[in-house]
C-alpha positions as CSV (number, residue, x, y, z in Angstrom):
1,M,87.2,120.0,105.1
2,T,86.9,120.8,101.6
3,A,86.7,124.5,100.3
4,A,85.0,124.2,96.9
5,P,86.6,125.9,93.8
6,T,85.8,129.1,94.1
7,A,85.8,132.0,91.4
8,T,88.2,134.7,91.5
9,A,89.1,137.4,89.1
10,A,91.3,136.5,86.3
11,T,94.5,138.4,85.6
12,R,93.9,140.4,82.6
13,G,95.4,139.3,79.2
14,T,96.3,136.0,80.6
15,T,95.0,132.5,80.5
16,R,95.6,131.9,84.4
17,P,92.9,129.5,85.7
18,S,89.9,131.3,87.3
19,R,89.3,128.8,90.1
20,V,91.4,127.9,93.1
21,H,91.1,124.7,95.1
22,A,91.8,124.3,99.0
23,E,91.2,121.2,101.2
24,F,91.8,122.3,104.8
25,M,93.4,120.1,107.2
26,Q,91.7,118.8,110.4
27,I,93.0,120.1,113.6
28,W,94.7,116.9,114.8
29,E,96.6,116.8,111.5
30,E,98.6,119.9,112.1
31,G,100.5,118.3,114.8
32,Y,102.1,115.8,111.7
33,V,103.5,118.9,110.3
34,S,104.5,121.0,113.4
35,N,107.9,120.6,113.5
36,H,110.9,119.0,111.7
37,I,110.6,115.8,113.9
38,S,107.2,115.2,113.9
39,F,107.0,115.6,110.4
40,E,110.1,113.1,109.4
41,N,108.4,110.8,112.3
42,M,105.3,110.5,110.2
43,H,106.7,109.2,107.0
44,T,104.6,105.9,106.8
45,P,106.1,103.3,104.6
46,G,104.7,100.0,103.0
47,L,106.2,97.1,101.1
48,F,104.8,95.4,98.1
49,V,106.4,92.2,96.5
50,V,105.1,91.7,92.9
51,A,105.3,89.2,90.2
52,G,108.3,90.4,88.1
53,D,107.7,89.0,84.7
54,A,104.9,91.2,84.1
55,L,107.3,94.2,84.7
56,R,109.8,92.9,81.8
57,D,110.5,93.7,78.5
58,S,111.3,91.2,75.8
59,D,114.8,91.2,76.7
60,G,113.7,90.5,80.2
61,A,114.8,94.1,81.5
62,L,112.7,96.1,83.9
63,D,110.7,98.2,81.6
64,R,111.2,101.7,83.5
65,E,109.3,103.5,81.0
66,R,106.1,101.1,81.3
67,I,106.4,101.4,84.8
68,R,106.6,105.3,84.9
69,R,103.4,105.4,82.9
70,Y,101.6,103.2,85.2
71,V,102.4,105.4,87.9
72,D,101.4,108.5,86.0
73,A,98.4,107.3,84.6
74,T,97.3,106.0,88.3
75,M,98.9,107.8,91.3
76,A,100.0,111.0,89.7
77,S,96.6,111.3,88.1
78,H,94.7,110.9,91.5
79,P,93.8,114.3,93.3
80,A,95.2,113.2,96.5
81,F,98.8,112.4,94.9
82,R,98.8,115.8,93.7
83,V,98.1,118.3,96.4
84,R,100.7,120.0,98.7
85,L,100.7,121.9,102.0
86,Q,99.9,125.3,101.9
87,R,100.2,127.2,105.3
88,S,97.5,130.2,106.1
89,F,98.3,133.9,106.0
90,L,99.0,134.9,109.8
91,G,98.1,131.4,110.9
92,L,94.3,132.6,110.9
93,T,93.2,128.9,109.4
94,P,94.6,125.7,109.4
95,P,97.1,124.6,106.5
96,A,95.2,123.3,103.6
97,W,96.0,120.8,100.6
98,V,96.2,122.9,97.7
99,P,97.2,121.4,93.9
100,D,101.0,121.3,93.1
101,D,101.5,123.7,90.2
102,R,105.2,122.5,89.9
103,F,104.5,118.6,89.9
104,D,107.3,116.9,88.7
105,L,106.9,112.9,88.7
106,D,110.7,112.1,88.8
107,R,110.3,113.5,92.4
108,H,107.9,110.9,93.3
109,L,109.3,107.9,91.3
110,V,112.7,106.3,92.3
111,F,114.2,103.0,90.9
112,W,116.8,101.4,92.5
113,D,119.7,100.2,90.4
114,E,121.2,97.2,92.4
115,V,119.4,94.1,92.4
116,L,118.9,92.7,96.0
117,D,118.2,89.4,97.5
118,F,114.9,89.7,99.4
119,E,116.4,86.9,101.8
120,T,118.7,89.3,103.4
121,A,117.5,93.0,102.0
122,D,116.7,95.6,104.4
123,L,112.9,96.0,104.4
124,R,113.1,99.9,105.2
125,K,115.5,100.5,102.6
126,L,113.2,98.4,99.8
127,S,110.4,100.6,101.3
128,G,112.1,103.9,100.4
129,V,111.2,105.5,103.9
130,D,114.8,106.0,104.7
131,D,115.6,107.8,101.7
132,V,115.8,111.5,101.8
133,V,113.1,113.7,103.7
134,M,110.2,114.7,101.5
135,P,109.9,118.4,101.1
136,L,106.8,120.1,102.3
137,R,106.5,122.2,99.2
138,H,105.4,119.1,96.9
139,P,103.0,116.2,97.4
140,L,104.1,114.1,100.2
141,W,104.4,110.3,98.7
142,R,107.3,108.2,96.9
143,V,107.5,105.3,95.2
144,R,110.7,102.9,95.0
145,I,111.1,100.1,92.5
146,T,113.6,97.4,93.5
147,E,114.3,94.2,91.5
148,L,115.1,90.9,93.3
149,T,117.6,88.1,92.7
150,N,114.4,85.9,92.5
151,G,112.9,87.5,89.8
152,A,110.2,89.3,91.4
153,V,110.2,93.1,92.2
154,T,109.5,95.3,95.3
155,V,107.5,98.4,95.2
156,G,108.0,100.6,98.3
157,I,105.5,103.4,98.8
158,T,106.1,105.9,101.4
159,M,103.0,108.4,102.2
160,H,102.8,111.0,105.0
161,H,100.3,110.5,108.0
162,A,99.4,114.2,107.7
163,S,97.7,113.1,104.4
164,M,96.0,109.9,105.1
165,D,95.6,107.2,108.0
166,G,95.7,103.6,107.6
167,L,92.2,103.1,106.4
168,S,92.0,105.7,103.8
169,G,95.5,105.1,102.6
170,M,94.5,101.4,101.6
171,R,91.4,102.8,100.0
172,L,93.6,105.2,98.1
173,F,95.8,102.5,97.0
174,S,92.7,100.4,95.8
175,S,91.7,103.3,93.5
176,T,95.1,103.2,92.1
177,S,95.9,99.6,91.9
178,Q,94.2,97.3,89.2
179,P,91.6,94.5,89.7
180,S,93.1,92.7,87.1
181,A,96.1,92.1,85.1
182,D,94.7,93.6,81.9
183,A,92.7,96.2,83.3
184,E,93.0,99.6,81.5
185,T,94.5,102.5,83.2
186,G,93.8,105.2,80.9
187,S,96.0,108.0,80.0
188,P,97.8,110.5,82.6
189,V,95.8,113.5,83.5
190,D,96.0,116.5,85.5
191,P,93.3,116.2,88.1
192,F,93.5,119.8,88.8
193,A,93.6,121.3,85.1
194,G,91.9,124.6,85.1
195,V,92.5,124.9,88.7
196,R,95.1,126.7,90.7
197,P,96.3,126.6,94.3
198,A,94.6,128.9,96.9
199,R,97.4,131.2,98.1
200,G,98.1,131.8,101.7
201,W,96.2,135.1,102.0
202,Q,93.0,133.6,100.2
203,L,92.7,130.4,103.0
204,P,91.0,132.6,105.7
205,I,88.6,134.0,102.8
206,L,87.8,130.4,101.8
207,A,87.3,129.1,105.5
208,I,85.0,131.9,106.1
209,A,83.0,131.0,103.1
210,Q,82.8,127.4,103.7
211,W,82.1,128.0,107.3
212,W,78.9,130.5,106.6
213,R,77.8,127.8,104.1
214,G,77.8,124.9,106.3
215,A,76.2,126.6,109.2
216,G,73.2,127.4,107.1
217,S,72.1,130.5,109.3
218,P,73.4,133.5,111.3
219,R,72.5,131.9,114.4
220,A,74.0,128.4,113.8
221,A,77.1,130.5,112.6
222,W,77.6,132.1,115.9
223,S,76.3,129.0,117.9
224,A,79.3,127.1,116.2
225,Y,81.8,129.7,116.7
226,R,81.0,129.7,120.3
227,A,81.3,126.3,120.5
228,K,85.0,126.4,120.7
229,P,86.7,128.7,123.5
230,F,88.1,132.0,122.3
231,L,91.5,131.4,124.2
232,R,92.0,128.2,122.4
233,R,91.7,129.8,119.0
234,V,94.2,132.6,119.9
235,R,96.6,130.0,121.3
236,R,96.3,127.9,117.8
237,V,96.8,131.5,115.8
238,A,99.7,132.2,117.8
239,A,101.3,128.7,117.2
240,R,101.0,128.8,113.7
241,L,102.6,132.5,113.8
242,T,105.5,131.2,115.6
243,L,105.9,128.1,113.6
244,P,109.0,129.2,111.5
245,L,110.9,129.8,114.7
246,R,109.9,126.6,116.3
247,Y,110.2,124.3,113.6
248,G,113.4,123.3,113.4
249,R,114.1,123.6,116.9
250,G,117.1,121.2,118.5
251,G,118.4,120.8,115.0
252,E,120.1,117.5,114.2
253,R,120.6,116.5,118.0
254,A,117.1,116.7,118.9
255,R,116.5,114.6,115.8
256,E,118.8,111.9,116.6
257,Q,117.3,111.6,120.0
258,A,113.7,111.5,119.0
259,L,114.5,109.5,116.1
260,P,116.8,106.4,117.0
261,P,117.5,104.1,114.1
262,R,114.7,101.4,113.7
263,H,114.5,98.1,112.0
264,S,111.4,96.1,110.6
265,A,110.5,92.5,110.2
266,Y,107.4,90.9,109.0
267,R,105.5,87.3,108.7
268,K,102.6,86.0,106.8
269,M,99.9,83.8,108.1
270,D,96.3,82.6,107.1
271,A,93.8,85.2,108.0
272,G,91.2,82.6,108.3
273,A,93.0,80.2,110.6
274,A,93.9,83.2,112.8
275,G,90.5,84.5,112.9
276,R,89.2,81.1,114.1
277,R,91.7,81.1,116.7
278,A,90.8,84.6,118.0
279,R,87.1,83.6,118.1
280,D,87.8,80.3,119.9
281,L,89.7,82.7,122.6
282,G,86.3,84.8,122.6
283,A,87.8,87.8,121.2
284,T,88.3,89.7,117.8
285,L,91.4,89.4,115.3
286,S,92.4,92.9,116.4
287,D,92.4,91.7,120.1
288,L,94.6,88.5,119.2
289,Q,97.1,91.0,117.7
290,V,97.2,93.3,120.6
291,A,97.6,90.5,123.0
292,A,100.4,88.9,120.8
293,I,102.3,92.0,120.8
294,I,101.9,92.5,124.5
295,G,102.8,88.3,124.7
296,A,106.0,89.0,122.5
297,W,107.4,91.8,124.6
298,D,110.9,91.0,125.8
299,G,112.0,94.0,128.0
300,E,112.3,94.1,131.9
301,D,109.0,96.1,132.4
302,R,106.7,93.2,132.1
303,V,103.1,95.4,132.7
304,V,103.1,97.2,129.7
305,R,100.5,99.5,127.4
306,L,99.8,99.9,123.8
307,R,98.1,102.3,121.8
308,F,95.3,101.1,119.8
309,P,93.2,103.1,116.8
310,V,89.6,103.5,117.4
311,S,88.3,104.6,113.7
312,F,85.7,107.4,113.4
313,H,85.6,106.9,109.5
314,S,81.7,106.9,108.4
315,T,80.2,106.9,104.8
316,A,79.0,110.2,105.4
317,E,82.4,111.7,105.7
318,R,84.3,110.1,103.1
319,G,86.6,112.8,102.2
320,V,88.0,112.7,105.9
321,R,91.7,111.7,105.5
322,N,92.3,111.0,109.1
323,H,89.6,110.0,111.5
324,V,90.9,107.6,114.1
325,R,91.3,108.4,117.8
326,D,94.0,106.4,120.0
327,M,93.1,104.6,123.0
328,E,95.7,102.4,125.5
329,V,95.2,99.0,126.3
330,F,97.4,97.3,129.0
331,G,98.5,93.8,129.8
332,D,101.2,91.7,131.6
333,A,103.8,90.1,129.2
334,D,104.0,87.3,131.6
335,A,100.4,86.4,132.2
336,D,98.7,83.2,130.4
337,F,97.9,84.3,127.1
338,T,94.3,83.5,126.9
339,K,94.1,85.8,130.2
340,T,96.0,88.6,128.2
341,I,93.2,88.5,125.3
342,E,90.3,88.3,127.6
343,S,91.6,91.4,129.2
344,V,92.4,92.9,126.1
345,H,88.8,92.4,124.6
346,R,86.9,93.7,127.8
347,Q,89.2,97.0,127.8
348,V,88.3,97.4,124.1
349,E,84.7,96.3,124.6
350,E,84.0,98.7,127.6
351,R,85.5,101.9,126.4
352,D,83.3,104.8,126.2
353,D,84.0,106.9,122.8
354,S,81.9,109.7,124.2
355,K,84.6,110.5,126.7
356,P,88.2,111.2,127.0
357,Y,89.8,107.6,127.2
358,P,91.0,107.1,130.8
359,P,94.6,106.4,131.4
360,V,96.0,102.7,132.1
361,P,98.9,101.3,133.9
362,G,102.0,99.9,132.4
363,R,105.1,101.0,130.4
364,P,104.3,102.5,126.9
365,I,105.9,100.2,124.2
366,G,104.3,101.1,121.3
367,Y,101.2,100.8,118.9
368,S,98.9,98.3,117.4
369,T,96.7,98.5,114.3
370,L,95.1,96.2,111.9
371,L,93.5,96.9,108.7
372,P,91.3,95.0,106.1
373,W,92.1,95.3,102.3
374,V,90.8,93.3,99.7
375,S,90.0,89.5,99.4
376,R,91.0,89.1,95.6
377,P,94.5,89.7,94.0
378,R,95.3,93.5,93.0
379,Y,97.8,94.3,90.3
380,F,100.4,97.1,89.9
381,C,101.0,97.6,86.3
382,G,100.0,94.4,85.4
383,A,101.8,92.6,87.8
384,E,100.5,90.7,90.5
385,I,100.7,91.7,94.4
386,L,102.0,88.6,95.9
387,D,103.1,89.8,99.6
388,M,102.9,93.2,101.3
389,A,104.9,94.2,104.5
390,P,102.9,96.8,106.1
391,F,104.8,99.2,108.9
392,P,102.9,101.1,111.4
393,A,103.2,105.2,111.9
394,S,104.6,104.2,115.5
395,L,106.8,107.2,117.2
396,G,110.2,107.4,116.9
397,R,111.0,106.2,120.2
398,D,108.5,103.4,120.3
399,D,109.8,100.0,121.4
400,L,107.6,97.8,119.7
401,A,104.8,98.7,117.3
402,A,103.2,96.3,114.5
403,A,100.5,96.9,111.6
404,G,98.7,94.1,110.1
405,I,97.0,94.0,106.8
406,M,94.6,91.3,105.3
407,Y,94.7,90.7,101.8
408,R,93.7,87.9,99.8
409,G,92.7,85.5,102.6
410,Q,96.4,86.3,104.2
411,L,97.1,88.5,107.4
412,F,100.5,90.3,106.9
413,I,102.0,91.4,110.2
414,G,104.6,93.9,110.1
415,A,106.6,95.4,113.1
416,N,109.1,98.1,114.1
417,M,111.8,97.9,116.7
418,P,114.9,100.0,117.8
419,I,118.2,98.8,115.8
420,D,119.6,97.2,119.2
421,Q,116.5,94.9,119.6
422,D,115.9,91.7,117.6
423,V,113.1,92.6,115.7
424,E,113.1,88.9,113.7
425,A,112.6,87.0,117.2
426,T,110.2,89.5,118.5
427,T,108.0,89.6,115.1
428,G,108.3,85.7,115.0
429,R,107.0,85.4,118.5
430,I,103.8,87.6,117.5
431,Y,103.4,84.8,114.7
432,E,103.5,81.8,116.9
433,L,101.1,83.6,119.8
434,M,98.6,84.6,116.9
435,T,98.8,81.1,115.0
436,G,99.7,78.8,117.8
437,L,102.3,77.5,115.1
438,P,106.3,77.4,115.1
439,D,107.8,80.5,113.4
440,T,108.1,79.9,109.9
441,G,110.7,83.2,109.3
442,R,110.4,85.8,106.6
443,P,108.1,84.7,103.9
444,S,110.0,84.0,100.5
445,P,107.7,85.3,97.9
446,A,108.6,83.8,94.1
């Protein structure tokens, strides 16, 4: 929900902006910032490998200043990358995204001084997700630039799931990357020039005004208010009021238990060939990926279940950042692969989105998501994006979670597993089940 900029009394004798801005979070997004564990866990990484030549100066050195100007003119000039979290006075409303009036690009752009070998580099280190936890008082994103020994450059982008889901995140990156190497990016701008952040005490006023405008009439407003149980509203306000006492509960010990070390791997395959394999087996590409994750599972429990996102994004609500609902599907890791695909496809097709999804059997192991991106090349600061390694916003204790992104005719699959599990072998097995071909190992973009 977005509160339109609202006129307020300007401070006499100053040039302080007279308009305020607040974009209220959805109720389910609050959970991602409800405690220190959830907040850190929802740092979501992605890794792009780009051609390095276009990012170098005449001496062959990485042109850091040019990259900085590009990030400033694209990401840092986009409204979604310039807002921070603001909590409401007395917890009367959900938190809101408001402009960061102390924005500093240096908080969000990091250059790695060491040149790394992509064949052996830690993918999560390259993505920057294991850097320091992002501060809540500033926009929740970070870019890490790393040179590779093969001449390519990695662009690690960590964003927070509270500010976007997978689909809205890919749309956002499309709007801040280039369609061609020489596309103009313009000059850096402050998207909130002349606008100031709403303060905590202003959020209830803005929320009431927005609710009243949206209702259209007193009767409709009263009906909308009664649609949500009063006690539920009271519990939410109480939870927000006690948040400072609960946010860091358990400290570092609780964090270590909830967020054990993870590592990641990725594979690249022909998206068209994988799609044909899925159709030949009577399913969708997403079904194929889910079935492959189940079939690649190597744990003792053989009947397992995966969370699977159902998107409710629509053209009528383009401003909604997070609009997915998780369902669960299950399968037997020892079953014939074609049977597993049939079962997964049937479970997805027979779901009823108007009701809570029913529980399913099996041990919960993790998460699967698949996203389309673009079919043509995209560019970062004039450098073509060659490969990408997507990683899911999985829970800290998930045993196996994978994300797929389709880009330029290729399907990239990235997976997370606990550090004591063989993520390379498991991701390779996912590749084999999705392609019907032997594993080719980690891609080597040049």
